[in-house]
C-alpha positions in Angstrom: -205.7 34.1 -106.4 -205.4 31.0 -108.6 -208.2 29.1 -110.3 -205.8 26.1 -110.7 -205.1 26.1 -107.0 -208.9 26.0 -106.3 -209.4 23.1 -108.7 -206.5 21.2 -107.0 -208.0 21.8 -103.6 -211.4 20.5 -104.7 -209.7 17.4 -106.1 -207.8 16.9 -102.8 -211.0 17.2 -100.7 -212.8 14.8 -103.0 -210.0 12.2 -102.6 -210.0 12.7 -98.9 -213.7 12.0 -98.8 -213.2 9.0 -101.0 -210.8 7.6 -98.4 -213.6 7.7 -95.9 -216.0 5.9 -98.2 -217.9 8.8 -99.8 -217.6 8.3 -103.6 -219.8 11.1 -105.0 -219.2 14.1 -102.8 -220.0 17.5 -104.1 -217.4 20.1 -103.1 -218.4 23.7 -103.9 -216.2 26.8 -103.4 -217.9 30.0 -102.2 -215.9 33.1 -103.0 -216.2 36.4 -101.0 -214.5 39.4 -102.4 -213.3 42.3 -100.3 -212.7 45.1 -102.9 -211.4 47.6 -100.3 -208.8 45.2 -98.9 -208.2 43.7 -102.3 -208.6 40.1 -100.8 -210.6 37.1 -101.6 -211.9 34.6 -99.0 -212.8 31.1 -100.2 -215.0 28.7 -98.3 -215.2 25.1 -99.5 -218.5 23.4 -98.7 -218.7 19.7 -98.8 -222.4 18.7 -99.3 -223.9 15.8 -97.6 -223.5 12.5 -99.3 -224.2 8.9 -98.2 -221.4 6.4 -97.5 -221.0 4.2 -100.5 -220.6 0.5 -101.0 -219.3 -1.5 -104.0 -222.3 -2.9 -105.8 -220.6 -4.6 -108.7 -217.2 -4.9 -110.4 -217.5 -5.2 -114.2 -214.5 -6.4 -116.3 -214.2 -6.0 -120.0 -211.5 -6.2 -122.6 -209.9 -9.4 -121.2 -209.8 -11.8 -124.2 -207.2 -14.2 -122.9 -206.8 -13.4 -119.3 -209.4 -15.0 -117.0 -211.7 -12.9 -114.9 -210.4 -14.3 -111.7 -206.8 -13.3 -112.6 -208.0 -9.6 -112.7 -210.3 -9.9 -109.7 -207.6 -11.3 -107.4 -205.6 -8.1 -107.8 -208.4 -6.0 -106.3 -208.0 -4.8 -102.8 -211.7 -4.5 -102.3 -214.6 -6.8 -103.3 -218.3 -6.5 -104.1 -220.2 -5.5 -101.0 -217.2 -3.8 -99.4 -217.3 -0.1 -98.3 -215.9 2.1 -101.0 -212.3 3.4 -100.5 -210.6 5.5 -103.2 -207.1 4.6 -102.0 -207.9 0.9 -102.4 -209.3 1.5 -105.9 -206.0 3.3 -106.9 -203.9 0.5 -105.4 -206.0 -2.1 -107.3 -205.4 -0.2 -110.6 -201.7 0.0 -109.9 -201.5 -3.7 -109.2 -203.3 -4.5 -112.5 -200.7 -2.3 -114.4 -197.8 -4.0 -112.6 -198.9 -7.4 -114.0 -197.7 -6.2 -117.4 -200.5 -8.2 -119.0 -202.3 -5.1 -120.2 -201.4 -2.2 -122.4 -204.1 -0.1 -120.6 -205.9 -0.7 -117.3 -208.4 1.9 -116.0 -211.1 1.7 -113.3 -214.1 4.0 -113.8 -216.5 4.8 -110.9 -220.2 4.7 -112.0 -223.3 5.5 -110.0 -225.0 2.2 -108.9 -228.7 1.3 -108.6 -229.0 3.3 -105.4 -227.4 6.5 -104.1 -225.2 4.5 -101.7 -224.1 2.1 -104.4 -221.2 2.3 -106.8 -220.1 0.2 -109.8 -216.4 -0.2 -110.6 -216.1 -0.6 -114.4 -212.7 -2.1 -115.2 -211.5 -1.6 -118.8 -208.4 -3.4 -119.9 -206.6 -3.7 -123.2 -204.4 -6.8 -123.4 -200.9 -6.8 -124.7 -198.8 -9.6 -126.0 -197.4 -11.7 -123.1 -195.5 -14.3 -125.2 -191.9 -13.6 -125.9 -189.5 -15.2 -128.3 -186.1 -13.6 -128.2 -183.0 -14.3 -130.2 -180.2 -11.9 -129.4 -176.6 -11.3 -130.1 -174.4 -8.6 -128.8 -171.0 -7.6 -127.4 -170.1 -6.6 -123.9 -166.9 -5.2 -122.4 -167.4 -7.7 -119.5 -168.4 -10.9 -121.3 -167.2 -10.3 -124.9 -169.6 -11.9 -127.5 -173.1 -12.7 -126.1 -175.8 -14.9 -127.6 -179.2 -15.2 -126.0 -182.2 -17.3 -126.9 -185.3 -17.4 -124.7 -188.9 -18.3 -125.0 -191.4 -17.2 -122.4 -195.1 -16.9 -121.7 -195.9 -14.5 -118.8 -199.6 -15.3 -118.9 -199.6 -19.0 -119.6 -203.2 -20.3 -120.5 -204.5 -16.9 -119.3 -204.0 -17.9 -115.7 -201.1 -15.6 -114.9 -198.6 -18.4 -114.9 -195.0 -17.8 -116.0 -193.2 -20.4 -118.1 -189.8 -19.8 -119.6 -186.9 -21.5 -121.3 -183.6 -19.7 -121.8 -180.1 -20.3 -123.3 -177.2 -17.9 -122.8 -173.7 -18.2 -124.3 -170.8 -15.7 -124.0 -167.1 -15.6 -123.8 -167.1 -16.9 -120.3 -170.5 -18.4 -119.6 -172.8 -21.0 -121.0 -176.2 -21.5 -119.3 -179.6 -23.2 -119.9 -182.5 -23.0 -117.6 -186.2 -23.9 -117.4 -188.5 -22.2 -115.0 -192.2 -22.2 -114.1 -194.2 -20.0 -111.6 -197.8 -20.3 -110.4 -198.6 -17.0 -108.7 -201.6 -18.3 -106.8 -200.7 -21.8 -105.7 -203.8 -23.9 -104.8 -205.9 -20.7 -105.0 -204.0 -19.0 -102.3 -201.8 -15.9 -102.4 -198.7 -18.1 -102.6 -196.4 -18.0 -105.6 -194.7 -21.4 -106.1 -192.4 -22.6 -108.8 -189.3 -24.5 -109.8 -186.1 -24.0 -111.9 -183.9 -26.6 -113.6 -180.5 -25.3 -114.7 -177.1 -26.2 -116.1 -174.3 -23.7 -116.4 -170.6 -23.4 -117.0 -168.5 -20.4 -116.0 -165.0 -19.7 -117.0 -163.6 -17.5 -114.2 -160.2 -17.0 -115.8 -161.5 -13.9 -117.6 -162.6 -12.6 -114.1 -159.0 -13.0 -112.8 -159.6 -16.4 -111.2 -158.0 -19.5 -112.6 -160.8 -22.1 -112.5 -163.9 -23.3 -114.4 -167.2 -24.2 -112.6 -169.8 -26.5 -114.0 -173.1 -26.6 -112.1 -176.2 -28.8 -112.6 -179.2 -28.7 -110.3 -182.7 -27.5 -109.5 -184.5 -25.1 -107.2 -187.9 -25.2 -105.6 -189.4 -21.9 -104.4 -192.5 -20.4 -102.8 -193.4 -16.8 -101.8 -196.3 -15.0 -100.3 -197.4 -11.4 -99.7 -197.5 -10.6 -95.9 -199.4 -7.4 -96.8 -199.5 -4.9 -99.6 -195.8 -4.2 -99.4 -194.1 -6.9 -97.4 -193.2 -10.3 -99.0 -191.7 -13.5 -97.8 -190.2 -16.2 -100.0 -188.4 -19.5 -99.4 -186.3 -21.7 -101.6 -184.4 -25.0 -101.7 -181.6 -25.7 -104.1 -179.7 -28.9 -104.8 -176.8 -28.7 -107.2 -173.5 -30.3 -108.1 -170.5 -28.1 -108.7 -167.5 -29.4 -110.6 -164.6 -27.0 -110.2 -161.6 -27.7 -112.5 -158.5 -26.0 -113.9 -157.8 -27.0 -117.5 -154.4 -28.5 -118.1 -153.8 -26.1 -120.9 -154.0 -23.2 -118.5 -151.3 -24.7 -116.3 -148.8 -25.9 -118.9 -148.8 -26.3 -122.7 -146.3 -26.9 -125.5 -146.0 -23.3 -126.2 -144.8 -22.5 -122.7 -147.4 -19.9 -122.1 -149.3 -21.7 -119.3 -149.4 -20.4 -115.7 -146.8 -22.9 -114.4 -144.5 -22.2 -117.4 -144.8 -18.5 -116.9 -144.3 -18.9 -113.1 -141.2 -21.0 -113.6 -139.6 -18.8 -116.2 -140.1 -15.8 -113.9 -138.2 -17.4 -111.1 -135.3 -18.3 -113.4 -135.3 -14.8 -114.8 -134.5 -13.4 -111.4 -131.5 -15.7 -111.1 -130.2 -14.7 -114.5 -130.6 -10.9 -114.3 -127.9 -8.4 -113.2 -129.4 -7.9 -109.8 -128.1 -10.5 -107.4 -129.8 -9.2 -104.3 -132.7 -11.6 -104.6 -131.0 -14.7 -105.8 -130.7 -16.4 -102.4 -134.3 -15.5 -101.6 -135.5 -17.3 -104.8 -133.3 -20.3 -104.2 -134.5 -20.6 -100.6 -138.1 -20.5 -101.7 -138.0 -22.8 -104.7 -134.7 -24.8 -105.0 -135.9 -27.8 -103.1 -133.3 -30.3 -104.6 -130.4 -27.9 -103.9 -128.9 -27.9 -107.4 -128.5 -24.1 -107.5 -131.3 -23.6 -110.1 -135.1 -23.6 -110.2 -136.4 -26.3 -112.5 -139.6 -28.3 -112.9 -138.1 -31.1 -110.7 -138.1 -28.8 -107.7 -141.9 -29.1 -107.6 -142.0 -32.9 -107.5 -143.4 -32.8 -103.9 -144.1 -36.5 -103.6 -140.7 -37.5 -105.0 -142.3 -39.7 -107.7 -139.8 -38.7 -110.3 -142.3 -36.6 -112.3 -144.1 -33.3 -111.5 -147.8 -33.9 -111.9 -150.4 -31.4 -113.0 -151.7 -31.3 -109.4 -148.2 -30.3 -108.2 -147.9 -27.7 -110.9 -151.3 -26.3 -109.9 -150.2 -26.0 -106.3 -147.0 -24.2 -107.3 -148.6 -21.7 -109.7 -152.2 -21.2 -108.5 -151.8 -21.6 -104.7 -153.4 -23.7 -102.0 -156.8 -22.0 -102.0 -157.5 -22.7 -105.6 -156.3 -26.3 -105.4 -158.5 -27.0 -102.3 -161.5 -25.8 -104.2 -161.1 -28.2 -107.2 -163.3 -31.3 -107.5 -167.0 -32.3 -107.5 -169.2 -31.3 -104.5 -172.9 -31.4 -103.8 -174.6 -28.3 -102.3 -177.9 -28.6 -100.5 -179.1 -25.1 -99.8 -182.2 -23.9 -97.8 -182.9 -20.1 -97.9 -185.4 -17.4 -97.5 -185.9 -13.7 -98.4 -188.0 -11.0 -96.8 -188.7 -7.8 -98.7 -190.5 -4.5 -98.5 -191.2 -2.7 -101.8 -193.2 0.5 -102.5 -191.6 1.4 -105.9 -194.0 2.5 -108.5 -192.2 0.4 -111.2 -189.8 -2.5 -111.0 -188.3 -1.6 -114.4 -187.8 2.2 -114.3 -188.9 3.5 -110.8 -189.2 7.2 -110.1 -190.5 7.0 -106.5 -190.7 4.6 -103.6 -188.2 2.4 -101.8 -187.3 -1.2 -101.5 -185.5 -3.3 -98.9 -184.6 -7.0 -99.1 -182.8 -9.4 -96.8 -181.6 -12.9 -98.0 -180.2 -15.7 -96.0 -179.1 -19.1 -97.3 -177.9 -22.1 -95.3 -175.8 -24.8 -97.1 -175.5 -28.0 -95.1 -178.9 -29.7 -95.3 -176.9 -32.7 -96.5 -174.3 -32.1 -99.2 -170.6 -31.6 -99.0 -170.2 -28.0 -97.9 -171.6 -25.9 -95.0 -171.9 -22.2 -94.8 -174.3 -19.4 -93.9 -174.7 -16.6 -96.5 -176.4 -13.3 -95.7 -177.2 -10.5 -98.1 -179.0 -7.2 -97.8 -179.9 -4.6 -100.4 -182.0 -1.4 -100.4 -182.9 1.4 -102.8 -184.8 4.7 -102.4 -186.1 6.8 -105.3 -187.7 10.2 -105.3 -188.5 12.8 -108.0 -188.1 16.4 -106.7 -188.6 17.9 -110.1 -190.3 16.7 -113.3 -187.9 14.3 -115.1 -185.2 14.4 -112.4 -185.0 11.3 -110.2 -182.6 10.6 -107.3 -181.5 7.1 -106.3 -179.7 6.2 -103.1 -179.1 2.5 -102.5 -176.6 -0.1 -101.5 -176.0 -3.7 -100.7 -173.9 -5.8 -98.4 -173.1 -9.5 -97.8 -171.4 -11.8 -95.4 -170.7 -15.6 -95.8 -169.5 -17.6 -92.8 -168.1 -21.2 -93.0 -169.7 -23.6 -90.5 -166.7 -25.8 -89.7 -165.4 -25.7 -93.3 -163.4 -23.2 -95.2 -165.3 -21.2 -97.8 -164.4 -22.5 -101.3 -163.4 -20.1 -104.0 -166.5 -20.7 -106.1 -168.7 -19.9 -103.1 -167.2 -16.6 -102.3 -168.3 -13.1 -103.4 -166.7 -11.5 -106.4 -167.3 -7.8 -106.9 -166.6 -5.5 -109.8 -168.4 -4.0 -112.8 -171.2 -3.5 -113.4 -172.2 -3.7 -109.8 -169.5 -1.1 -108.9 -168.8 0.9 -112.0 -165.3 2.0 -112.8 -163.8 -1.5 -112.2 -163.5 -4.7 -114.3 -165.5 -7.8 -113.5 -164.2 -9.1 -110.2 -162.0 -6.0 -110.3 -161.8 -5.3 -106.5 -161.0 -7.4 -103.5 -158.4 -9.9 -102.3 -155.9 -11.0 -105.0 -152.7 -13.0 -105.1 -150.1 -10.4 -106.1 -146.7 -10.9 -107.6 -144.8 -7.7 -107.3 -142.9 -7.7 -110.6 -143.4 -5.2 -113.3 -145.8 -7.7 -115.0 -147.5 -8.7 -111.8 -150.1 -11.5 -111.7 -153.3 -10.6 -109.9 -155.4 -13.7 -109.4 -158.8 -12.9 -107.8 -159.3 -14.9 -104.5 -162.8 -13.6 -103.7 -164.0 -12.4 -100.3 -166.5 -13.4 -97.6 -167.7 -9.8 -96.9 -168.6 -6.8 -99.1 -170.5 -3.6 -99.2 -171.6 -1.3 -102.0 -173.1 2.2 -101.9 -174.7 4.0 -104.8 -175.8 7.5 -105.4 -177.3 8.3 -108.8 -179.2 11.2 -110.4 -181.2 10.5 -113.5 -181.8 13.7 -115.6 -183.7 14.5 -118.7 -182.1 15.1 -122.1 -185.2 16.7 -123.6 -188.5 15.4 -125.0 -187.0 14.0 -128.2 -184.5 11.9 -126.2 -187.3 10.7 -123.9 -189.5 9.7 -126.9 -186.5 7.9 -128.4 -185.9 5.9 -125.1 -182.6 7.6 -124.2 -181.8 8.1 -120.5 -178.8 9.6 -118.8 -177.5 9.6 -115.2 -174.6 10.7 -113.1 -173.4 8.3 -110.4 -171.1 7.8 -107.4 -170.2 4.2 -106.5 -168.5 3.2 -103.3 -167.6 -0.3 -102.2 -165.2 -2.9 -100.9 -164.7 -6.7 -100.8 -162.5 -8.2 -98.1 -162.0 -11.2 -95.7 -160.4 -13.7 -98.2 -159.7 -16.1 -95.3 -156.6 -17.2 -97.1 -154.0 -18.8 -94.7 -151.3 -19.5 -97.3 -150.5 -15.9 -98.3 -149.2 -13.0 -96.1 -150.5 -9.5 -96.7 -148.4 -7.3 -98.9 -146.1 -5.0 -97.0 -146.3 -2.3 -99.6 -149.2 -0.2 -100.9 -150.4 1.0 -104.3 -148.4 4.2 -104.2 -145.1 2.4 -103.4 -145.8 -0.2 -106.1 -146.5 2.6 -108.7 -143.2 4.3 -107.8 -141.4 1.0 -108.4 -143.2 0.5 -111.7 -142.2 3.9 -112.9 -138.6 3.4 -111.8 -138.3 0.0 -113.5 -139.0 1.6 -116.9 -135.7 3.5 -116.7 -133.9 0.6 -114.9 -135.3 -2.9 -116.0 -132.9 -4.6 -113.6 -134.8 -3.4 -110.6 -136.4 -6.2 -108.5 -139.2 -5.5 -106.1 -137.8 -7.3 -103.1 -137.8 -10.5 -105.3 -140.9 -12.0 -107.0 -143.1 -11.2 -104.1 -146.2 -13.5 -103.8 -148.5 -11.8 -101.3 -152.1 -11.0 -100.5 -153.3 -7.6 -101.9 -156.6 -5.8 -101.7 -157.9 -7.6 -98.6 -159.1 -4.3 -97.0 -162.4 -2.8 -95.9 -161.1 0.5 -97.2 -163.6 1.9 -99.8 -163.0 2.0 -103.6 -164.7 5.1 -105.1 -165.7 5.9 -108.6 -167.8 8.6 -110.3 -169.1 8.9 -113.8 -172.0 9.2 -116.2 -174.1 6.6 -117.9 -176.4 6.5 -120.9 -179.0 3.9 -121.9 -180.9 3.6 -125.1 -183.8 1.3 -126.0 -182.7 1.2 -129.6 -184.6 -0.6 -132.4 -181.8 -3.2 -132.3 -182.1 -3.8 -128.6 -180.9 -2.3 -125.3 -177.7 -0.3 -125.3 -175.9 0.8 -122.1 -172.6 2.7 -121.7 -170.9 3.9 -118.5 -167.9 6.2 -118.4 -166.2 6.2 -115.0 -163.2 7.7 -113.2 -161.8 5.9 -110.2 -161.0 8.3 -107.3 -159.7 5.7 -104.9 -158.5 2.1 -105.4 -156.3 -0.5 -103.6 -153.3 -2.5 -104.6 -154.3 -5.1 -107.1 -157.6 -3.6 -108.2 -158.4 -3.6 -111.9 -160.0 -0.3 -113.0 -162.0 0.0 -116.2 -162.9 3.4 -117.5 -165.5 2.4 -120.2 -168.1 -0.4 -119.9 -170.7 -1.0 -122.5 -173.3 -3.6 -123.5 -175.0 -3.9 -126.9 -177.7 -6.5 -127.8 -180.4 -7.1 -130.3 -183.7 -8.9 -130.3 -185.9 -10.0 -133.2 
């Protein structure tokens, strides 16, 4: 016998009656004791009650937010039959707006026994944001953020934002506006105007990308959980390789390093590879490898473009220049999560497809899918199982480097940014590993969020243990052949070369590494803290499986501040 179990049963029966439209049912337990058998029989009687209809919806506490912004989140209206599930759903929708610190719906007896009044009490919270942040990341080095945003512009639920972000490898500014109920319909429409510059050299790729453009977007709810959105983007990409990266006075540019490496093989004590080097690079037949050997057009001087081709490869050179991209896309999603920020139950599924070729200079079809599932078997313990995958296909054109997928931390922890996937690999002891990107990828994640105690919870500290699995492949590179050796063989050579520096790995091998569907696997633990100085995140990972050319990273962290 448990009095608590009886109360829970009464509550469950009351809720079940509410689903059928009976708001004020009276559930009475009748207890029959059998002293001889030492048992208790319980009969729950549900007394007659009329079906109830919503007489009125009262809203109070909204100082800035317009009444219609609150009412349009309700799943039932005045005059509708009462349904407790729809009332609960309406309350959850109000809370998900993040316009209110508190939002509660109280059920009050109406003017008649079959009438009910829904009394909505909200307490508004600040929806304007002015953030100036600075921090340090193991992925992007120094970070500076400035943003100004109003999530409830003019009390109409409109979202207006302006942002500026600068880091060691990215500069970006964007302006965005969203109207959640365009023309009074349940269609969210908006636009974005952006300009960005990305230095990919820190990601292992040797080019910079400048982008300038705008996007138009619209989305609608198909039902309570399914959504459909469309978008159109027009942008200009300018892909360049700075001359200082290729060659400079100090002799530390890529071409200078490339040239000195070839000549070092000719001057060392190991003569086994000399003829291979000369056959590959001694185009003028003088028995040496010099800058003149790369004067492809026989103009008398070796241009920057010819140096780029020699040191960076054909794929990078073909991606250089200015191009317009005209992209039409859509997304379809299903989301039942109880929170978009820190969910503890529910699941989500999204499919995205973008077609580039509605005008413009490039043509491709990009597909992406991602899903997540959360459940909480015990109080404070939450499991997450999720993943994502992508595929991009050229439509008559090769996929340019800046349009490919680049996968690494923090999307798959345990690896550096762009740390996995196809790379140009030079098999010397100080090998170059330029990331070439891929046209197909998958990532799987398993994560357990566990409590660290009430004090940690109140301080905003969270912890998790994770397992990340993923791969990036299909570089579609026709100028490089796949490496004929694996990671284990290369590691054996590296260890041997410490004792004998004259060893050469079959000459300065330039091959394609990491272009494999085989999974990379990492496990680890992560901690996050909503500190007074801003969010802090740290992940400690151990790589269990990697491929030739991958760039593992044990520790990743981000620190920021907002004031």
